[in-house]
C-alpha positions in Angstrom: 14.6 56.7 44.2 18.4 56.4 44.0 20.8 53.6 43.6 21.0 52.7 47.7 16.9 53.2 47.7 16.9 50.4 45.2 19.5 47.9 46.2 17.2 47.9 49.6 13.6 47.7 48.1 15.4 44.6 46.4 16.9 43.0 49.5 14.2 43.3 51.8 11.5 43.0 49.7 12.8 39.5 48.0 13.7 38.8 51.9 10.1 39.2 53.0 8.7 37.4 49.8 11.0 34.2 50.8 9.4 34.3 54.1 6.1 34.9 53.6 5.7 32.4 51.0 7.8 29.8 52.7 5.1 30.3 55.8 1.6 30.6 53.9 2.2 28.0 51.3 0.7 25.0 53.7 -2.2 27.7 54.9 -4.5 26.6 52.2 -4.1 22.5 52.1 -3.0 22.1 56.0 -6.9 21.5 57.0 -6.3 18.6 54.3 -3.6 16.9 54.2 -2.8 17.6 58.2 -4.8 14.4 58.6 -2.2 12.3 57.7 0.2 12.6 60.5 -0.3 10.8 63.8 -2.7 12.3 66.8 -4.5 15.0 64.1 -7.8 16.8 65.2 -9.4 19.5 63.9 -7.9 21.8 66.8 -4.7 20.7 66.3 -4.5 21.1 62.9 -5.6 24.3 63.0 -3.3 25.3 65.6 -0.1 23.6 63.3 -1.5 26.4 60.7 -1.5 29.1 63.3 1.0 28.2 66.0 3.8 30.0 63.8 1.8 33.6 64.7 2.1 32.8 68.6 5.9 32.8 68.1 6.1 35.8 66.0 3.8 37.4 68.5 5.7 36.7 71.0 9.4 37.5 69.4 8.4 40.3 67.5 8.6 42.6 70.4 11.9 41.5 72.2 13.4 41.3 68.9 12.2 44.6 67.6 13.5 46.7 70.9 16.7 45.0 70.7 17.0 46.8 67.1 16.5 50.1 68.3 19.7 49.5 70.8 21.8 47.2 68.3 22.7 47.6 64.7 19.4 45.5 63.0 21.7 43.6 60.7 22.7 40.6 63.1 19.4 40.6 64.4 17.6 39.7 61.1 20.3 37.1 60.6 19.4 35.5 63.4 15.6 35.5 62.5 16.1 33.6 59.5 18.2 30.7 61.1 15.5 30.1 63.6 12.7 30.0 60.6 15.1 27.8 58.9 16.0 25.3 61.6 11.5 25.4 62.2 11.4 24.4 58.9 13.5 21.7 58.8 11.7 20.4 62.0 8.2 20.1 60.3 9.7 18.8 57.2 10.8 15.9 59.2 7.4 15.1 61.6 5.7 12.1 61.7 2.9 13.2 64.0 1.2 16.7 64.4 2.9 18.1 67.9 6.4 18.1 66.0 4.8 20.1 63.5 3.7 22.7 65.9 7.0 22.0 67.4 8.8 23.5 64.0 6.3 25.9 63.2 6.4 27.2 66.2 10.3 27.5 66.5 9.9 29.0 62.8 7.9 31.6 63.8 10.2 33.1 66.7 12.5 34.5 63.9 10.4 37.2 64.2 12.6 39.8 62.0 9.1 41.7 60.2 9.3 44.8 62.3 13.0 44.7 62.0 13.2 44.6 58.3 10.9 46.9 57.8 12.6 49.5 60.2 15.8 49.0 58.5 14.2 49.8 55.0 12.7 52.8 57.0 16.8 53.6 57.9 17.6 53.7 54.4 15.1 55.3 52.3 14.4 59.0 52.5 11.1 60.3 54.0 9.7 61.3 50.6 10.1 58.1 49.2 9.7 56.0 52.3 5.8 55.6 51.8 6.4 54.3 48.0 9.4 51.7 49.8 6.9 50.7 52.4 3.9 50.7 50.3 5.7 48.2 47.8 6.7 46.3 51.1 3.0 45.8 51.7 2.2 45.1 47.7 5.2 42.2 48.1 3.9 40.7 51.5 0.1 41.0 49.7 1.6 39.3 46.7 3.8 36.7 48.7 0.6 35.7 50.4 -1.4 35.3 46.8 1.5 33.5 45.4 1.3 31.0 48.7 -1.9 30.3 48.7 -2.2 29.6 44.5 1.1 27.6 44.5 0.6 25.8 47.7 -2.1 23.8 46.1 -0.5 23.1 43.3 2.7 21.8 44.6 1.4 19.7 47.3 0.3 17.1 44.9 3.5 16.4 43.7 6.1 17.5 47.0 4.2 16.1 49.4 3.1 18.8 52.2 6.9 18.0 53.9 8.4 18.8 50.9 6.5 22.0 51.2 8.5 22.5 54.4 11.8 21.5 52.9 11.2 24.8 50.0 10.8 26.6 53.4 13.7 26.1 54.7 15.4 26.3 51.0 13.7 29.9 51.3 15.4 31.0 54.5 18.7 30.4 53.1 18.0 32.3 50.2 17.0 35.3 52.3 20.0 34.3 54.3 22.1 35.6 50.9 20.2 38.0 50.1 20.5 40.4 53.2 24.0 41.1 52.3 22.4 43.1 49.3 20.8 45.5 52.0 23.1 48.6 52.7 24.3 48.7 56.8 23.1 51.9 58.1 24.2 54.0 60.9 21.2 55.8 62.7 22.7 58.7 64.7 19.5 60.3 67.0 19.2 63.1 68.9 18.2 62.2 71.9 20.4 58.8 73.1 17.9 55.7 73.0 20.6 53.5 75.6 19.5 55.8 78.6 15.8 54.3 78.1 14.4 51.4 79.6 12.7 49.2 77.9 9.1 49.9 79.8 10.2 53.3 78.8 10.3 52.5 75.2 7.1 50.6 75.2 5.5 52.9 77.0 6.4 56.3 74.7 4.8 53.7 71.7 1.9 52.4 73.5 0.7 55.6 74.0 -0.1 56.6 70.8 -3.9 55.7 70.2 -3.7 55.4 66.2 -1.1 53.1 66.3 -3.0 50.9 68.8 -5.4 51.2 66.6 -3.4 50.0 63.5 -2.6 47.0 65.5 -6.1 46.2 65.8 -6.9 46.4 62.5 -3.6 44.4 61.4 -5.0 41.6 64.1 -8.4 41.5 62.6 -7.3 41.1 59.2 -5.1 38.1 59.9 -7.2 36.9 62.0 -10.0 36.1 59.3 -7.3 35.5 56.6 -5.8 32.4 58.4 -9.6 31.1 59.7 -11.2 31.4 55.9 -7.9 29.6 54.5 -8.4 26.6 57.5 -12.5 26.4 56.6 -12.3 27.1 52.9 -10.5 24.5 51.4 -13.7 21.6 52.9 -16.0 24.1 51.8 -14.8 24.8 48.2 -14.6 20.6 47.7 -18.0 20.2 49.0 -20.2 22.8 47.2 -17.9 23.2 44.1 -16.4 19.7 44.1 -12.6 21.1 43.5 -9.8 19.0 45.1 -6.9 20.7 46.8 -4.9 20.7 43.7 -7.4 22.4 42.2 -8.6 25.0 44.2 -5.3 26.9 43.6 -6.8 28.0 40.3 -10.0 29.2 42.0 -7.2 31.3 44.6 -4.9 32.8 41.5 -7.3 34.5 39.3 -8.9 35.9 42.3 -6.3 37.4 44.1 -4.9 39.1 41.2 -8.0 40.7 40.1 -8.5 41.8 43.5 -5.1 43.1 43.5 -5.1 45.0 40.2 -8.8 46.8 41.5 -7.1 47.6 44.6 -3.9 49.6 43.1 -5.8 52.9 42.1 -6.9 53.1 45.5 -3.6 52.2 46.9 -1.8 55.5 44.6 -5.0 57.7 45.7 -4.1 56.7 49.4 -0.6 58.0 49.4 -0.5 60.2 46.2 -4.0 62.4 47.7 -3.2 61.9 51.1 -6.8 59.9 52.1 -5.3 57.3 54.0 -7.5 57.4 56.4 -10.5 57.2 53.4 -8.9 54.2 52.0 -8.1 52.2 55.4 -11.7 52.7 56.5 -12.8 52.1 53.6 -11.3 48.8 53.2 -12.5 47.5 55.8 -15.7 47.6 55.9 -15.3 45.9 52.6 -13.8 43.3 53.9 -16.8 43.2 56.5 -19.3 43.0 53.6 -17.5 40.2 52.1 -17.5 37.9 55.2 -21.3 38.8 55.6 -21.8 37.9 52.1 -19.8 34.1 52.8 -21.9 33.8 56.2 -25.6 34.0 53.8 -23.9 32.8 50.1 -21.1 30.3 51.1 -23.8 27.5 49.8 -23.4 28.9 46.3 -20.1 29.1 44.1 -21.0 32.5 42.9 -21.3 33.7 47.2 -17.9 31.8 47.6 -16.4 33.9 45.0 -17.8 37.3 45.3 -17.1 36.8 48.7 -13.4 35.9 47.8 -12.7 38.6 45.7 -14.1 41.2 47.8 -12.0 40.0 50.4 -8.7 40.1 48.5 -9.1 43.5 47.8 -9.7 45.0 51.0 -6.8 42.7 52.3 -4.6 43.9 49.3 -5.1 47.6 50.8 -4.8 47.2 54.4 -1.7 45.0 53.6 0.0 48.0 51.6 -1.1 51.1 53.3 -0.3 49.8 57.1 3.5 49.6 57.2 3.7 53.0 55.2 1.5 54.4 57.7 3.3 53.0 61.0 6.8 54.6 59.1 5.2 57.9 59.2 3.5 57.6 62.8 5.8 56.1 64.6 8.4 57.8 66.8 11.9 58.2 65.6 14.0 56.3 68.0 11.3 54.0 68.6 10.7 52.6 64.7 11.4 49.2 65.0 9.6 49.2 68.3 6.5 50.9 67.2 6.6 48.2 63.9 7.4 45.4 66.6 4.6 46.1 68.3 1.9 45.5 64.6 3.9 42.6 63.8 3.1 41.2 67.4 -0.4 41.9 66.7 -0.8 40.6 63.2 0.9 37.2 64.0 -0.6 36.6 66.9 -4.1 37.5 65.0 -3.0 34.5 62.8 -2.3 32.4 65.7 -5.9 33.2 66.7 -7.7 32.8 63.6 -5.8 29.7 63.0 -7.0 28.0 66.6 -10.7 29.4 65.7 -10.6 28.6 62.2 -10.2 24.5 64.1 -12.8 25.0 66.3 -14.8 26.7 63.4 -14.3 24.1 60.9 -17.6 21.6 61.4 -19.8 24.6 62.4 -22.5 25.6 59.9 -21.5 28.1 57.7 -23.4 30.6 58.7 -22.3 30.4 62.2 -18.6 30.0 61.6 -18.3 32.9 58.7 -20.8 35.8 61.1 -18.4 35.0 63.7 -15.2 36.1 61.7 -18.0 39.1 60.1 -18.6 40.3 63.4 -14.6 40.8 64.7 -13.9 42.4 61.2 -17.0 44.9 62.0 -16.0 45.7 65.7 -12.7 46.0 64.4 -13.9 48.9 62.2 -15.9 50.6 65.0 -12.7 50.7 67.1 -10.5 52.2 64.2 -13.4 55.1 63.0 -11.3 57.8 65.4 -8.0 57.3 63.7 -6.7 60.5 62.1 -4.4 60.9 59.2 -0.8 60.1 59.5 1.7 63.0 59.6 3.6 63.8 56.3 7.4 65.3 56.8 10.2 65.9 54.2 14.1 64.7 54.0 17.1 65.2 52.1 20.1 63.5 50.3 23.1 64.7 51.5 27.0 63.2 50.4 29.1 63.3 52.6 32.3 65.4 52.5 35.5 63.3 51.8 38.0 63.3 54.5 36.4 64.1 57.6 35.4 62.5 61.6 32.2 61.0 60.1 31.1 61.2 64.0 31.8 64.5 64.7 30.2 65.5 61.5 27.1 63.5 62.3 27.2 65.4 65.7 27.3 68.7 64.2 24.3 67.8 61.3 21.9 67.0 64.7 23.1 70.0 66.6 21.2 71.9 63.6 17.6 73.4 64.6 14.9 71.6 62.3 17.1 67.9 61.8 15.3 65.7 63.8 16.7 62.5 62.9 20.4 61.7 60.2 20.9 58.6 58.8 25.1 57.5 57.8 25.7 54.9 55.4 29.7 55.1 55.2 30.2 53.1 52.5 27.9 55.4 49.7 29.1 58.6 51.0 25.3 59.3 51.5 23.0 60.4 54.7 19.3 61.0 55.0 18.5 63.8 57.1 14.9 63.9 58.2 13.6 67.8 58.9 11.1 69.5 60.1 10.5 72.3 57.7 8.9 74.3 59.7 11.5 74.6 62.3 14.1 75.3 59.9 15.3 79.2 59.3 17.6 81.0 57.0 20.9 80.1 59.4 20.0 76.6 60.0 19.7 76.1 56.1 23.0 78.3 55.7 24.4 75.4 58.5 23.6 72.5 56.7 24.7 73.8 52.9 27.8 74.3 55.0 28.3 71.1 56.6 27.1 69.5 53.1 29.9 71.5 51.4 27.5 71.9 48.6 23.9 74.1 48.6 21.1 72.3 49.2 17.3 72.5 47.7 15.3 72.8 51.6 
């Protein structure tokens, strides 16, 4: 990776990590500590855990549509401001309804998809797989750390202290946004001429993207429901306090993470994404069956969680990379927005469902989640492997009109997309090598004022 890509991954990864840790720290503890709020009921506690997902689901798409028409970074800043305000409201809450309002407002800062689209803008096609996989692993690791440290910190900080941390993380994320390069996208087809309906239609017609949306929905539905149900079962079955439960999550999460890494590499390097993806969903289905049958014993809970975390890490790492490969060039943020909406709507449904299942028999509660994951596997099986394209880096010649130079580049047959970073004097060309001719290669070398290895 070049210096621009490394800086982008550092900045975007840091923003993702801060947001995810802030959002998920309360998930493994709120089903217990939520009872301290006025008017709390099992359903409202589950709703407070999952409602941020509803805010994300509702606002991901409009923010992503805007990010395909306007610069991405101001939209990200707006989302981080909303995220911080929501954390402050929840931190000062005295009843469960105020917590729900704060979590919903934090969720309305729905910029996950815009962040992914920004990262895709500033990474070359060959490096994008690595960058997106890195983001997937960052998200998975951040959620793991949140699940582990939430129970450890809540005893000293209290639940309101965790919400104050969320607001503080949002401010740090705003600072990190300045690290990320500010790209200018230049496309063959002007998106301004397309209506919002046409933007959505172009993405919704792609069946494989819809299957990825189903996968992320089921993943986050089951994950959120698990951490509403699980604290009580760990207390009843294994005699663990909420603070002690973090020491169960942490080793299992990291063991699952370590086991998943070789399969993530195989998926990317060996182009086996479909096989690994379907196997991960099958593994998660099996893990929920184990929890349904064995959650009355500590070993059943431990084994079920370990297998679930393995599948979780695999899906979180592969889905962003797959979306970036399969999404239309001009509608990248829109496609990622739909996927993020599916993700967070799943979290909302999972939180509410976890509240409803909290007092149900173990076999019924875990069995319902296993059926949901199995149904998603059946719907996703027809998915095809993603396309694998190429790109090249060009140093922008000095003392030229960048707009005119960009138009000339895009006019060359075989060039699909151009991302210009004027400050860094670098441009990325997305190429269809099957369409390149000797003449087009010569034109590219001439405009770049240097030979290109294409």
